[in-house]
N, CA, C and O atoms as a printed pandas DataFrame, in Angstrom:
     atom_number atom_name residue_name chain_id  residue_number  x_coord  y_coord  z_coord
0              1         N          MET        A               1   21.090   12.161   16.987
1              2        CA          MET        A               1   20.064   12.727   16.613
2              3         C          MET        A               1   19.166   12.583   18.415
3              4         O          MET        A               1   18.798   11.482   18.826
4              5         N          GLU        A               2   19.019   13.516   19.008
5              6        CA          GLU        A               2   18.442   13.638   20.252
6              7         C          GLU        A               2   17.013   13.135   20.331
7              8         O          GLU        A               2   16.281   13.381   19.373
8              9         N          GLU        A               3   16.565   12.501   21.299
9             10        CA          GLU        A               3   15.418   11.856   21.729
10            11         C          GLU        A               3   13.948   12.556   21.108
11            12         O          GLU        A               3   13.047   11.924   20.556
12            13         N          LYS        A               4   13.988   14.269   21.404
13            14        CA          LYS        A               4   13.037   14.963   20.810
14            15         C          LYS        A               4   13.111   15.034   19.020
15            16         O          LYS        A               4   12.117   15.139   18.302
16            17         N          GLU        A               5   14.110   14.974   18.682
17            18        CA          GLU        A               5   14.233   15.333   17.244
18            19         C          GLU        A               5   13.485   13.699   16.436
19            20         O          GLU        A               5   12.769   13.690   15.435
20            21         N          LYS        A               6   13.969   12.364   17.310
21            22        CA          LYS        A               6   13.447   11.148   17.074
22            23         C          LYS        A               6   12.022   11.382   17.111
23            24         O          LYS        A               6   11.430   11.288   16.036
24            25         N          VAL        A               7   11.391   11.656   18.101
25            26        CA          VAL        A               7    9.782   11.731   18.191
26            27         C          VAL        A               7    9.383   12.521   17.090
27            28         O          VAL        A               7    8.490   12.151   16.327
28            29         N          LYS        A               8    9.967   13.544   16.967
29            30        CA          LYS        A               8    9.225   14.413   15.745
30            31         C          LYS        A               8    9.425   13.868   14.378
31            32         O          LYS        A               8    8.771   14.237   13.402
32            33         N          GLU        A               9   10.230   13.099   14.361
33            34        CA          GLU        A               9   10.352   12.290   12.991
34            35         C          GLU        A               9    9.495   11.036   12.789
35            36         O          GLU        A               9    9.121   10.512   11.740
36            37         N          GLU        A              10    9.275   10.679   14.109
37            38        CA          GLU        A              10    8.039    9.461   14.068
38            39         C          GLU        A              10    6.709    9.876   13.875
39            40         O          GLU        A              10    5.818    9.276   13.273
40            41         N          LEU        A              11    6.664   10.991   14.462
41            42        CA          LEU        A              11    5.262   11.846   14.540
42            43         C          LEU        A              11    4.991   12.187   12.928
43            44         O          LEU        A              11    3.908   12.175   12.342
44            45         N          LYS        A              12    6.231   12.476   12.430
45            46        CA          LYS        A              12    5.823   13.088   10.756
46            47         C          LYS        A              12    5.434   11.867   10.106
47            48         O          LYS        A              12    4.516   11.840    9.287
48            49         N          LYS        A              13    6.214   10.676   10.501
49            50        CA          LYS        A              13    6.024    9.333    9.795
50            51         C          LYS        A              13    4.603    8.794   10.248
51            52         O          LYS        A              13    4.035    8.032    9.464
52            53         N          LEU        A              14    3.972    9.120   11.448
53            54        CA          LEU        A              14    2.940    8.441   11.845
54            55         C          LEU        A              14    1.772    9.424   10.965
55            56         O          LEU        A              14    0.717    8.914   10.590
56            57         N          SER        A              15    2.074   10.775   10.711
57            58        CA          SER        A              15    1.109   11.645   10.146
58            59         C          SER        A              15    0.889   11.341    8.453
59            60         O          SER        A              15   -0.171   11.595    7.881
60            61         N          GLN        A              16    2.024   10.785    7.810
61            62        CA          GLN        A              16    2.234   10.403    6.660
62            63         C          GLN        A              16    1.258    9.370    6.312
63            64         O          GLN        A              16    0.399    9.298    5.434
64            65         N          ALA        A              17    1.710    8.445    7.430
65            66        CA          ALA        A              17    0.953    7.136    7.234
66            67         C          ALA        A              17   -0.646    7.304    7.090
67            68         O          ALA        A              17   -1.244    6.728    6.181
68            69         N          ARG        A              18   -1.273    8.074    7.977
69            70        CA          ARG        A              18   -2.463    8.383    8.301
70            71         C          ARG        A              18   -3.127    8.954    6.927
71            72         O          ARG        A              18   -4.130    8.456    6.415
72            73         N          THR        A              19   -2.374   10.141    6.377
73            74        CA          THR        A              19   -2.693   10.663    5.097
74            75         C          THR        A              19   -2.849    9.966    4.070
75            76         O          THR        A              19   -3.651   10.365    3.226
76            77         N          ALA        A              20   -2.218    8.894    3.889
77            78        CA          ALA        A              20   -1.874    7.879    2.889
78            79         C          ALA        A              20   -2.983    7.089    3.056
79            80         O          ALA        A              20   -3.473    6.728    1.986
80            81         N          PHE        A              21   -3.666    6.615    4.262
81            82        CA          PHE        A              21   -4.525    5.791    4.234
82            83         C          PHE        A              21   -6.067    6.504    4.074
83            84         O          PHE        A              21   -7.033    5.902    3.606
84            85         N          LEU        A              22   -6.092    7.817    4.528
85            86        CA          LEU        A              22   -7.165    8.370    4.316
86            87         C          LEU        A              22   -7.407    8.876    2.844
87            88         O          LEU        A              22   -8.521    9.067    2.355
88            89         N          ASP        A              23   -6.184    9.067    2.204
89            90        CA          ASP        A              23   -6.218    9.441    0.427
90            91         C          ASP        A              23   -6.786    8.418   -0.088
91            92         O          ASP        A              23   -7.781    8.554   -0.801
92            93         N          TYR        A              24   -6.176    7.053    0.222
93            94        CA          TYR        A              24   -7.025    5.889   -0.460
94            95         C          TYR        A              24   -8.365    5.596   -0.172
95            96         O          TYR        A              24   -9.056    5.078   -1.050
96            97         N          LEU        A              25   -8.922    5.902    1.147
97            98        CA          LEU        A              25  -10.511    5.865    1.226
98            99         C          LEU        A              25  -11.134    6.970    0.225
99           100         O          LEU        A              25  -11.997    6.735   -0.620
100          101         N          ASP        A              26  -10.431    8.428    0.525
101          102        CA          ASP        A              26  -11.046    9.040   -0.480
102          103         C          ASP        A              26  -11.046    8.846   -1.851
103          104         O          ASP        A              26  -12.015    9.193   -2.527
104          105         N          ALA        A              27  -10.035    8.314   -2.348
105          106        CA          ALA        A              27  -10.193    7.991   -3.799
106          107         C          ALA        A              27  -10.862    6.812   -3.993
107          108         O          ALA        A              27  -11.127    6.661   -5.186
108          109         N          THR        A              28  -11.291    5.795   -3.198
109          110        CA          THR        A              28  -12.002    4.567   -3.369
110          111         C          THR        A              28  -13.509    4.647   -2.708
111          112         O          THR        A              28  -14.349    3.842   -3.111
112          113         N          LEU        A              29  -13.742    5.288   -2.034
113          114        CA          LEU        A              29  -15.324    5.422   -1.430
114          115         C          LEU        A              29  -15.889    6.374   -1.981
115          116         O          LEU        A              29  -15.150    7.273   -2.381
116          117         N          PRO        A              30  -17.060    6.486   -2.151
117          118        CA          PRO        A              30  -17.725    7.605   -2.625
118          119         C          PRO        A              30  -18.341    8.441   -1.203
119          120         O          PRO        A              30  -18.667    7.951   -0.122
120          121         N          LYS        A              31  -18.358    9.614   -1.570
121          122        CA          LYS        A              31  -18.568   10.646   -0.177
122          123         C          LYS        A              31  -20.327   10.684    0.076
123          124         O          LYS        A              31  -21.244   10.775   -0.741
124          125         N          ASP        A              32  -20.328   10.591    1.330
125          126        CA          ASP        A              32  -21.805   10.794    1.913
126          127         C          ASP        A              32  -22.384   12.064    1.136
127          128         O          ASP        A              32  -21.588   12.999    1.045
128          129         N          PRO        A              33  -23.630   12.246    0.568
129          130        CA          PRO        A              33  -24.300   13.434    0.018
130          131         C          PRO        A              33  -24.413   14.369    1.000
131          132         O          PRO        A              33  -24.091   15.518    0.699
132          133         N          ASN        A              34  -24.850   14.114    2.266
133          134        CA          ASN        A              34  -24.980   15.121    3.374
134          135         C          ASN        A              34  -23.717   15.463    3.958
135          136         O          ASN        A              34  -23.752   15.944    5.091
136          137         N          GLY        A              35  -22.627   15.309    3.409
137          138        CA          GLY        A              35  -21.172   15.497    3.937
138          139         C          GLY        A              35  -20.790   15.099    5.347
139          140         O          GLY        A              35  -20.081   15.802    6.067
140          141         N          LEU        A              36  -21.253   14.043    5.666
141          142        CA          LEU        A              36  -21.358   13.396    7.061
142          143         C          LEU        A              36  -19.718   12.126    6.645
143          144         O          LEU        A              36  -19.446   11.257    7.472
144          145         N          GLY        A              37  -19.121   12.224    5.732
145          146        CA          GLY        A              37  -17.988   11.234    5.283
146          147         C          GLY        A              37  -18.403   10.366    4.405
147          148         O          GLY        A              37  -19.161   10.726    3.504
148          149         N          PHE        A              38  -18.024    9.224    4.507
149          150        CA          PHE        A              38  -18.135    8.151    3.345
150          151         C          PHE        A              38  -19.570    7.802    3.408
151          152         O          PHE        A              38  -20.305    7.982    4.379
152          153         N          ASP        A              39  -19.932    7.215    2.120
153          154        CA          ASP        A              39  -21.126    6.624    1.829
154          155         C          ASP        A              39  -21.119    5.241    1.628
155          156         O          ASP        A              39  -20.817    4.777    0.529
156          157         N          PHE        A              40  -21.437    4.495    2.631
157          158        CA          PHE        A              40  -21.264    3.148    2.753
158          159         C          PHE        A              40  -22.520    2.405    2.180
159          160         O          PHE        A              40  -22.442    1.229    1.824
160          161         N          SER        A              41  -23.818    3.215    2.094
161          162        CA          SER        A              41  -24.963    2.833    1.450
162          163         C          SER        A              41  -25.014    1.791    0.246
163          164         O          SER        A              41  -25.862    0.899    0.190
164          165         N          GLN        A              42  -24.133    1.969   -0.605
165          166        CA          GLN        A              42  -23.769    1.213   -1.925
166          167         C          GLN        A              42  -23.147    0.129   -1.626
167          168         O          GLN        A              42  -22.967   -0.659   -2.554
168          169         N          ALA        A              43  -22.637   -0.238   -0.263
169          170        CA          ALA        A              43  -21.846   -1.569    0.237
170          171         C          ALA        A              43  -20.605   -1.573   -0.757
171          172         O          ALA        A              43  -20.300   -2.622   -1.325
172          173         N          PRO        A              44  -19.974   -0.537   -0.943
173          174        CA          PRO        A              44  -18.880   -0.517   -1.631
174          175         C          PRO        A              44  -17.611   -1.386   -1.448
175          176         O          PRO        A              44  -17.206   -1.297   -0.289
176          177         N          THR        A              45  -16.935   -2.111   -2.140
177          178        CA          THR        A              45  -16.124   -3.157   -1.875
178          179         C          THR        A              45  -14.574   -2.222   -1.885
179          180         O          THR        A              45  -14.264   -1.297   -2.635
180          181         N          LEU        A              46  -13.926   -2.736   -0.975
181          182        CA          LEU        A              46  -12.487   -2.066   -0.989
182          183         C          LEU        A              46  -11.394   -3.430   -0.985
183          184         O          LEU        A              46  -11.701   -4.535   -0.539
184          185         N          ASP        A              47  -10.252   -3.127   -1.500
185          186        CA          ASP        A              47   -9.514   -4.015   -1.493
186          187         C          ASP        A              47   -8.664   -4.381   -0.155
187          188         O          ASP        A              47   -7.841   -3.612    0.343
188          189         N          ALA        A              48   -9.060   -5.972    0.469
189          190        CA          ALA        A              48   -8.469   -5.694    1.762
190          191         C          ALA        A              48   -7.162   -5.887    1.767
191          192         O          ALA        A              48   -6.679   -5.518    2.837
192          193         N          LYS        A              49   -6.270   -6.372    0.914
193          194        CA          LYS        A              49   -4.962   -6.247    0.873
194          195         C          LYS        A              49   -4.267   -4.801    0.980
195          196         O          LYS        A              49   -3.272   -4.604    1.677
196          197         N          THR        A              50   -4.857   -3.879    0.263
197          198        CA          THR        A              50   -4.537   -2.685    0.201
198          199         C          THR        A              50   -4.891   -1.919    1.400
199          200         O          THR        A              50   -4.067   -1.107    1.821
200          201         N          VAL        A              51   -6.133   -2.090    2.071
201          202        CA          VAL        A              51   -6.820   -1.527    3.472
202          203         C          VAL        A              51   -5.806   -2.059    4.454
203          204         O          VAL        A              51   -5.364   -1.165    5.177
204          205         N          TYR        A              52   -5.248   -3.412    4.717
205          206        CA          TYR        A              52   -4.628   -3.909    5.621
206          207         C          TYR        A              52   -3.250   -3.263    5.411
207          208         O          TYR        A              52   -2.546   -2.931    6.364
208          209         N          ALA        A              53   -2.851   -3.077    3.976
209          210        CA          ALA        A              53   -1.303   -2.455    4.060
210          211         C          ALA        A              53   -1.146   -1.009    4.611
211          212         O          ALA        A              53   -0.077   -0.641    5.098
212          213         N          HIS        A              54   -2.153   -0.257    4.531
213          214        CA          HIS        A              54   -2.182    0.985    4.602
214          215         C          HIS        A              54   -2.536    0.846    6.330
215          216         O          HIS        A              54   -1.804    1.629    6.936
216          217         N          PHE        A              55   -3.179    0.301    6.990
217          218        CA          PHE        A              55   -3.491    0.060    8.340
218          219         C          PHE        A              55   -2.253   -0.178    8.970
219          220         O          PHE        A              55   -1.801    0.492    9.899
220          221         N          TYR        A              56   -1.692   -1.196    8.413
221          222        CA          TYR        A              56   -0.361   -1.666    9.094
222          223         C          TYR        A              56    0.735   -0.631    9.259
223          224         O          TYR        A              56    1.337   -0.549   10.330
224          225         N          LYS        A              57    1.000    0.123    8.283
225          226        CA          LYS        A              57    1.839    1.171    8.274
226          227         C          LYS        A              57    1.005    2.096    9.401
227          228         O          LYS        A              57    1.692    2.274   10.407
228          229         N          LEU        A              58    0.329    2.418    9.433
229          230        CA          LEU        A              58   -0.379    3.367   10.423
230          231         C          LEU        A              58   -0.132    2.831   11.628
231          232         O          LEU        A              58    0.571    3.490   12.394
232          233         N          ASP        A              59   -0.614    1.613   12.034
233          234        CA          ASP        A              59   -0.652    0.784   13.352
234          235         C          ASP        A              59    0.793    0.651   13.965
235          236         O          ASP        A              59    1.031    0.724   15.170
236          237         N          TYR        A              60    1.985    0.390   12.694
237          238        CA          TYR        A              60    3.283    0.189   13.216
238          239         C          TYR        A              60    3.874    1.582   13.887
239          240         O          TYR        A              60    4.401    1.628   14.999
240          241         N          GLN        A              61    3.667    2.833   12.900
241          242        CA          GLN        A              61    4.162    3.924   13.277
242          243         C          GLN        A              61    3.608    4.405   14.618
243          244         O          GLN        A              61    4.378    5.089   15.293
244          245         N          ALA        A              62    2.028    4.080   15.253
245          246        CA          ALA        A              62    1.632    4.445   16.438
246          247         C          ALA        A              62    2.037    3.594   17.382
247          248         O          ALA        A              62    2.147    4.078   18.509
248          249         N          ARG        A              63    2.310    2.382   17.234
249          250        CA          ARG        A              63    3.234    1.272   18.530
250          251         C          ARG        A              63    4.748    2.041   18.366
251          252         O          ARG        A              63    5.247    2.630   19.325
252          253         N          LYS        A              64    5.173    1.993   17.522
253          254        CA          LYS        A              64    6.692    2.447   17.695
254          255         C          LYS        A              64    6.770    3.831   18.191
255          256         O          LYS        A              64    7.412    3.864   19.241
256          257         N          LEU        A              65    6.390    4.863   17.852
257          258        CA          LEU        A              65    5.969    5.965   18.510
258          259         C          LEU        A              65    5.463    5.809   20.063
259          260         O          LEU        A              65    5.934    6.526   20.946
260          261         N          ALA        A              66    4.756    5.103   20.248
261          262        CA          ALA        A              66    4.119    5.050   21.937
262          263         C          ALA        A              66    5.232    4.293   22.553
263          264         O          ALA        A              66    5.486    4.437   23.749
264          265         N          GLY        A              67    5.933    3.463   21.765
265          266        CA          GLY        A              67    7.493    2.889   22.790
266          267         C          GLY        A              67    8.362    3.870   22.972
267          268         O          GLY        A              67    9.006    3.883   24.020
268          269         N          MET        A              68    8.529    4.756   22.118
269          270        CA          MET        A              68    9.480    5.823   22.469
270          271         C          MET        A              68    8.997    6.912   23.390
271          272         O          MET        A              68    9.820    7.653   23.927
272          273         N          LEU        A              69    8.010    7.016   23.549
273          274        CA          LEU        A              69    7.351    8.070   24.401
274          275         C          LEU        A              69    7.328    7.399   25.737
275          276         O          LEU        A              69    7.941    7.943   26.655
276          277         N          ILE        A              70    6.712    6.320   25.942
277          278        CA          ILE        A              70    7.009    5.440   27.095
278          279         C          ILE        A              70    8.464    5.503   27.777
279          280         O          ILE        A              70    8.641    5.837   28.949
280          281         N          ARG        A              71    9.484    5.134   26.876
281          282        CA          ARG        A              71   10.919    5.226   26.920
282          283         C          ARG        A              71   11.138    6.575   27.328
283          284         O          ARG        A              71   11.218    6.733   28.546
284          285         N          THR        A              72   11.241    7.471   26.690
285          286        CA          THR        A              72   11.922    8.839   26.928
286          287         C          THR        A              72   11.080    9.539   28.061
287          288         O          THR        A              72   11.735   10.327   28.743
288          289         N          TYR        A              73    9.909    9.414   28.351
289          290        CA          TYR        A              73    9.093   10.010   29.350
290          291         C          TYR        A              73    8.832    9.151   30.490
291          292         O          TYR        A              73    8.140    9.587   31.410
292          293         N          ASP        A              74    9.275    8.061   30.528
293          294        CA          ASP        A              74    9.210    7.192   31.682
294          295         C          ASP        A              74    7.575    6.933   32.041
295          296         O          ASP        A              74    7.092    6.972   33.173
296          297         N          LEU        A              75    6.901    6.677   30.868
297          298        CA          LEU        A              75    5.135    6.541   31.205
298          299         C          LEU        A              75    4.836    5.340   31.150
299          300         O          LEU        A              75    3.782    5.167   30.538
300          301         N          SER        A              76    5.372    4.289   31.580
301          302        CA          SER        A              76    5.315    2.869   31.906
302          303         C          SER        A              76    3.835    2.671   32.353
303          304         O          SER        A              76    3.568    3.198   33.433
304          305         N          PRO        A              77    2.917    2.072   31.784
305          306        CA          PRO        A              77    1.551    1.956   32.380
306          307         C          PRO        A              77    1.614    0.893   33.731
307          308         O          PRO        A              77    0.611    0.594   34.379
308          309         N          ASN        A              78    2.888    0.425   34.000
309          310        CA          ASN        A              78    2.679   -0.588   35.020
310          311         C          ASN        A              78    3.210    0.144   36.241
311          312         O          ASN        A              78    3.202   -0.405   37.342
């Protein structure tokens, strides 16, 4: 598989991780009545282990993709 296809596959995984994380928040948190996102005024409690699991998957994919892009396109910040 060529690098461009690998990057596309990792972008797809990143998008899926993001969607899963947002789906969890949507299912768990009440919506703001003004349509501004989530309503935290009720101080809802989220399961920290679940939030971390979703965040870890999202962060892992972002770091993996960043490394691929840096190597593929010689984007080293140094």
